[in-house]
Backbone bond lengths (Angstrom), bond angles and torsions (degrees), N, CA, C in turn:
res aa  C-N    CA-C-N  psi(-1)  N-CA   C-N-CA  omega(-1)  CA-C   N-CA-C  phi
1 M - - - 1.437 - - 1.505 108.31 -
2 A 1.348 116.77 126.90 1.426 121.75 -176.23 1.554 109.71 -85.41
3 R 1.302 118.96 137.27 1.434 123.38 178.52 1.558 106.05 -100.75
4 R 1.277 113.47 144.90 1.455 119.46 178.17 1.569 108.19 -112.67
5 F 1.267 114.60 128.50 1.465 118.56 176.19 1.545 109.05 -113.53
6 F 1.290 113.13 138.29 1.444 119.34 178.50 1.515 110.70 -113.14
7 M 1.319 116.35 139.83 1.441 120.37 177.12 1.538 107.06 -72.36
8 P 1.303 115.63 151.80 1.508 120.06 179.90 1.561 113.20 -53.63
9 E 1.327 115.26 -34.63 1.457 119.05 178.24 1.510 113.58 -65.16
10 H 1.365 114.19 -35.51 1.470 119.07 178.13 1.523 109.49 -71.29
11 V 1.300 117.92 -40.29 1.480 119.75 -179.43 1.546 107.35 -62.27
12 K 1.324 116.67 -45.41 1.481 120.70 -179.46 1.554 109.72 -60.11
13 M 1.311 115.90 -45.69 1.455 121.44 179.86 1.518 111.27 -59.23
14 M 1.373 115.93 -43.55 1.444 119.35 177.60 1.551 114.27 -63.94
15 R 1.312 113.75 -37.78 1.462 119.27 179.59 1.573 109.04 -68.58
16 D 1.354 115.18 -42.66 1.485 118.26 179.64 1.542 110.59 -65.20
17 L 1.335 117.88 -34.45 1.421 122.18 178.55 1.584 110.18 -66.28
18 E 1.331 113.24 -44.57 1.452 118.17 -179.89 1.568 109.15 -64.99
19 R 1.342 117.96 -39.77 1.425 120.87 178.09 1.546 110.97 -63.90
20 D 1.332 116.09 -41.91 1.484 118.10 -179.73 1.544 112.19 -64.49
21 L 1.306 115.17 -30.25 1.504 119.27 176.74 1.548 111.06 -66.32
22 L 1.306 118.20 -27.39 1.474 122.63 -177.02 1.518 110.55 -87.45
23 R 1.282 119.65 -12.89 1.477 121.54 -177.49 1.551 108.03 -66.39
24 M 1.350 113.96 152.82 1.446 121.12 177.26 1.513 108.49 -132.03
25 Q 1.292 115.38 158.30 1.431 120.68 178.15 1.547 109.96 -75.01
26 K 1.314 113.52 151.75 1.458 116.47 177.91 1.542 109.92 -66.16
27 P 1.336 117.89 133.04 1.478 117.95 178.82 1.530 109.94 -63.92
28 L 1.341 113.79 143.23 1.434 119.01 175.15 1.518 110.12 -85.66
29 L 1.298 119.87 131.08 1.424 124.86 -177.89 1.506 108.15 -111.99
30 D 1.321 114.46 141.40 1.503 117.72 174.87 1.536 108.96 -93.51
31 E 1.270 116.60 174.23 1.442 124.98 -173.72 1.564 109.22 -61.78
32 Y 1.339 118.01 -40.36 1.399 122.18 -179.67 1.535 109.58 -59.06
33 Q 1.344 117.90 -49.04 1.475 122.22 -177.44 1.535 109.66 -62.36
34 I 1.308 117.09 -40.85 1.479 121.19 -179.52 1.530 110.01 -62.80
35 E 1.351 115.04 -47.90 1.518 121.31 175.87 1.535 110.22 -57.01
36 E 1.292 116.15 -43.79 1.499 119.45 179.93 1.537 110.33 -63.32
37 F 1.326 116.97 -44.03 1.485 119.02 174.57 1.500 113.84 -55.39
38 E 1.338 115.12 -45.00 1.465 122.93 179.56 1.507 108.95 -61.83
39 R 1.329 118.04 -46.56 1.470 119.93 -179.46 1.526 113.16 -63.02
40 Q 1.341 116.91 -41.94 1.446 120.72 177.93 1.552 112.34 -66.89
41 I 1.298 116.72 -38.97 1.488 118.61 177.10 1.470 112.77 -65.37
42 C 1.374 116.99 -41.31 1.468 120.32 176.07 1.555 111.84 -65.50
43 E 1.307 116.45 -39.55 1.451 118.44 177.82 1.514 111.26 -65.42
44 A 1.288 115.73 -40.64 1.488 119.19 -179.21 1.541 109.39 -66.59
45 M 1.314 117.59 -35.92 1.469 120.69 178.91 1.547 108.11 -71.24
46 E 1.290 118.80 -48.03 1.460 123.08 -175.21 1.571 111.42 -59.97
47 F 1.276 116.80 -43.09 1.447 123.25 -175.22 1.564 112.98 -99.19
48 A 1.303 118.19 6.61 1.485 125.92 -178.90 1.506 112.11 51.77
49 K 1.310 116.70 43.28 1.461 122.70 176.70 1.542 111.63 -89.07
50 P 1.287 117.62 140.90 1.428 119.89 172.84 1.514 111.61 -64.08
51 V 1.326 115.44 147.43 1.466 119.42 -177.68 1.534 108.24 -138.32
52 K 1.357 114.47 149.20 1.432 120.71 175.14 1.548 106.60 -113.96
53 L 1.408 114.29 120.23 1.401 120.26 -179.60 1.533 108.24 -106.57
54 T 1.309 119.53 128.29 1.454 123.32 174.32 1.518 103.14 -92.84
55 V 1.341 116.94 125.04 1.440 120.46 -176.65 1.555 108.01 -120.62
56 W 1.414 113.63 137.63 1.437 119.10 176.43 1.527 106.98 -100.35
57 R 1.306 114.27 132.97 1.499 119.06 176.64 1.484 109.54 -150.70
58 D 1.283 115.62 123.24 1.546 125.25 174.46 1.552 109.43 52.48
59 G 1.312 117.41 43.48 1.464 118.76 174.96 1.487 118.78 89.42
60 F 1.353 116.13 0.03 1.442 121.44 -179.00 1.532 110.96 -131.54
61 T 1.289 118.06 156.23 1.449 122.11 176.41 1.511 109.13 -114.04
62 Y 1.319 114.46 146.61 1.496 121.51 172.70 1.458 109.82 -143.69
63 E 1.318 117.52 165.02 1.467 122.56 -178.41 1.512 111.96 -109.52
64 E 1.304 114.98 140.65 1.458 124.06 175.04 1.530 105.87 -119.78
65 I 1.311 117.99 128.42 1.484 121.49 179.22 1.511 106.52 -119.78
66 G 1.326 117.28 136.79 1.429 124.69 174.63 1.536 112.48 169.40
67 R 1.296 114.72 -160.06 1.471 119.26 179.12 1.552 107.89 -113.95
68 V 1.351 112.32 140.59 1.498 115.26 -179.94 1.488 109.79 -70.98
69 H 1.304 116.00 118.50 1.386 123.72 -175.04 1.533 111.38 -90.00
70 Y 1.343 116.51 -39.58 1.446 121.44 -175.94 1.564 108.62 -159.40
71 L 1.319 114.72 145.06 1.462 120.19 170.63 1.481 104.94 -113.14
72 D 1.408 115.28 123.52 1.448 121.15 -179.37 1.506 108.29 -105.53
73 P 1.375 116.17 102.49 1.482 116.75 179.37 1.502 116.17 -70.92
74 L 1.300 118.86 -22.66 1.464 121.33 176.45 1.529 112.20 -71.84
75 Q 1.344 115.91 -47.42 1.475 120.98 179.11 1.507 110.94 -83.65
76 K 1.319 119.36 -10.90 1.414 125.00 -175.65 1.520 111.38 54.34
77 E 1.346 114.54 56.57 1.437 120.05 -179.25 1.536 111.69 -141.87
78 V 1.306 113.92 158.37 1.443 122.44 177.56 1.548 106.75 -107.24
79 R 1.319 117.49 133.66 1.445 118.80 174.80 1.547 105.74 -104.45
80 L 1.282 114.38 122.22 1.480 121.87 -173.96 1.519 108.26 -114.66
81 K 1.372 115.63 122.98 1.454 119.69 -179.77 1.544 105.60 -96.42
82 T 1.390 115.33 124.71 1.417 118.92 -177.28 1.552 109.38 -89.28
83 E 1.294 116.19 175.01 1.439 122.32 178.27 1.535 113.81 -62.08
84 L 1.353 115.29 -27.06 1.424 121.88 -178.23 1.532 109.92 -82.56
85 G 1.348 117.48 -6.09 1.483 120.43 174.47 1.505 111.57 95.70
86 T 1.357 118.06 0.11 1.466 119.16 179.66 1.538 108.23 -86.29
87 V 1.324 115.16 156.97 1.455 121.58 -178.87 1.538 108.56 -112.09
88 S 1.318 119.03 122.66 1.470 121.55 175.33 1.520 107.61 -102.48
89 R 1.351 112.09 138.78 1.473 119.09 178.05 1.527 104.18 -105.05
90 I 1.326 114.85 119.70 1.464 121.53 -176.94 1.463 109.75 -122.21
91 K 1.315 117.03 121.71 1.470 121.54 175.37 1.492 109.44 -63.29
92 F 1.309 116.19 134.49 1.478 121.72 -178.14 1.546 109.40 -61.24
93 A 1.311 115.79 -35.88 1.512 119.63 -179.89 1.502 113.75 -66.35
94 D 1.348 116.79 -17.74 1.479 118.93 178.98 1.546 113.28 -89.20
95 I 1.312 117.44 -7.80 1.443 121.95 -176.45 1.520 110.29 -80.40
96 V 1.320 118.52 122.54 1.487 124.55 -177.24 1.520 113.33 -112.29
97 A 1.385 116.93 -8.59 1.463 121.12 177.06 1.524 107.80 -163.03
98 V 1.370 112.52 146.72 1.456 119.36 176.01 1.500 109.06 -134.30
99 E 1.341 115.84 136.16 1.473 120.38 179.59 1.529 107.11 -139.15
100 I 1.348 115.75 122.86 1.455 119.00 175.06 1.503 106.85 -82.83
101 I 1.323 116.97 133.42 1.466 121.20 -177.42 1.524 107.51 -97.44
102 E 1.275 114.26 116.74 1.495 120.48 -178.62 1.515 113.91 -81.64
């Protein structure tokens, strides 16, 4: 039985190729969806409600959960304070879904 050995560069290349196949395009949002996200984020901040933000970055989405700590209109970002006390800076343009957690 023949064994095949791969060089580390080949293994990395194969992993990168597999990762590239899983990437997805950023969802296109219309003005209504963006306004709704803004409204929900402002409501969550005003009433100190926890919120789940779905963020798109580099072809993948992930979720951030916490309370809106600050909205920075100059940097166009949301600062989200997690339960661990860390603050995440999330660009508003990267947000693809918002859900207020009741």
